[in-house]
Wavefront OBJ file of the C-alpha trace (Angstrom):
o trace
v 2.851 23.768 35.605
v 6.550 22.614 36.605
v 9.646 22.806 34.202
v 9.324 18.681 34.043
v 5.562 18.782 32.641
v 6.160 21.692 29.668
v 9.254 19.523 28.599
v 6.943 15.878 28.524
v 4.138 17.969 27.350
v 5.746 19.895 24.302
v 8.011 16.551 23.274
v 4.799 14.590 23.198
v 3.760 17.828 20.574
v 6.882 17.269 19.077
v 6.216 13.119 18.537
v 2.691 13.799 18.145
v 3.111 15.552 14.935
v 5.533 13.882 13.407
v 4.750 11.661 10.297
v 5.543 8.032 9.996
v 6.107 6.590 6.579
v 5.798 3.011 4.191
v 6.567 2.727 1.157
v 6.343 -0.482 -1.280
v 7.547 -1.872 -4.088
v 7.538 -4.573 -5.643
v 5.643 -6.557 -9.002
v 2.416 -7.571 -10.245
v 2.492 -10.600 -12.184
v -0.198 -13.675 -13.326
v -0.629 -16.911 -12.096
v 1.650 -17.460 -14.634
v 4.403 -15.133 -12.813
v 3.936 -13.353 -16.496
v 4.210 -9.011 -14.994
v 1.098 -7.478 -15.590
v 1.536 -4.084 -17.291
v -1.259 -1.211 -16.204
v -2.408 -2.972 -12.888
v -3.243 -0.381 -10.784
v -1.783 -0.736 -6.988
v -2.616 1.574 -3.978
v -1.634 1.873 -0.535
v -4.165 3.104 1.619
v -5.541 2.952 5.811
v -8.461 0.993 6.048
v -10.217 3.808 8.136
v -9.691 7.133 5.963
v -10.328 7.981 2.275
v -7.774 7.075 0.169
v -5.175 9.604 -0.372
v -2.493 10.284 -2.762
v -2.490 8.625 -6.488
v -2.417 5.097 -7.423
v 0.396 3.175 -8.673
v 0.568 1.369 -12.247
v 2.762 -1.086 -13.239
v 4.841 -0.720 -16.146
v 5.779 -3.254 -18.722
v 7.743 -5.228 -15.941
v 4.815 -5.455 -14.018
v 6.759 -2.888 -11.591
v 4.987 -1.008 -8.689
v 6.115 1.584 -5.826
v 3.572 3.387 -4.120
v 4.053 5.355 -0.763
v 1.928 6.558 2.287
v 2.613 9.142 4.924
v 0.470 8.935 8.287
v 0.328 9.084 11.486
v 3.494 7.876 12.949
v 1.659 4.998 15.058
v 1.992 1.769 14.011
v -1.460 2.098 11.666
v -3.170 -0.567 9.782
v -2.755 -0.426 6.255
v -4.280 -1.968 3.160
v -2.474 -1.980 -0.316
v -4.774 -3.286 -3.200
v -4.215 -4.076 -6.547
v -6.424 -3.880 -10.072
v -5.996 -4.672 -13.711
v -8.822 -5.523 -16.178
v -9.495 -9.701 -16.441
v -7.959 -10.342 -12.580
v -9.876 -10.536 -9.198
v -9.374 -7.786 -7.035
v -6.172 -7.940 -4.060
v -6.177 -6.547 -0.868
v -3.603 -7.349 1.858
v -3.703 -5.150 4.897
v -0.977 -5.270 7.402
v 0.400 -3.183 10.313
v 3.289 -0.050 9.496
v 6.040 -1.717 11.036
v 5.456 -4.854 8.753
v 6.332 -3.018 5.629
v 9.651 -4.743 5.097
v 7.852 -8.657 5.575
v 4.917 -7.594 2.641
v 5.037 -9.424 0.010
v 7.397 -8.082 -3.224
v 5.512 -10.254 -5.709
v 1.477 -9.405 -5.942
v 0.118 -12.095 -7.883
v -3.206 -12.055 -9.631
v -6.106 -14.820 -9.999
v -8.020 -13.951 -13.197
v -11.743 -13.272 -12.817
v -13.718 -16.087 -14.096
v -17.205 -13.527 -14.488
v -14.388 -11.457 -16.829
v -15.107 -11.827 -20.339
v -12.362 -13.841 -22.709
v -10.135 -11.964 -24.359
v -10.153 -11.827 -28.052
v -6.733 -13.249 -29.937
l 1 2 3 4 5 6 7 8 9 10 11 12 13 14 15 16 17 18 19 20 21 22 23 24 25 26 27 28 29 30 31 32 33 34 35 36 37 38 39 40 41 42 43 44 45 46 47 48 49 50 51 52 53 54 55 56 57 58 59 60 61 62 63 64 65 66 67 68 69 70 71 72 73 74 75 76 77 78 79 80 81 82 83 84 85 86 87 88 89 90 91 92 93 94 95 96 97 98 99 100 101 102 103 104 105 106 107 108 109 110 111 112 113 114 115 116 117
């Protein structure tokens, strides 16, 4: 192998070994705009088993999640679930993380039992 090919192969292996990282944060609310505490928010790669813990929203509906992934522009999925609400799922590319909506709006699940007052 000549020197140029060896350097090129070394650089390729170095880049292939580097990880990408995506972090998201925001809030989960109902259709009335009120925060949903205790919602589970997860960031995953759609073709791989989930890794790491889900984020649970605080009393203000805030969440923060992150995922280390391949250094490529991989597809990612955000899911959010909460009792009494329909599941939320949004797929996007890793490079689009900055334009991901900061507010996730969950819709009531019409099949859920009515809440007792």
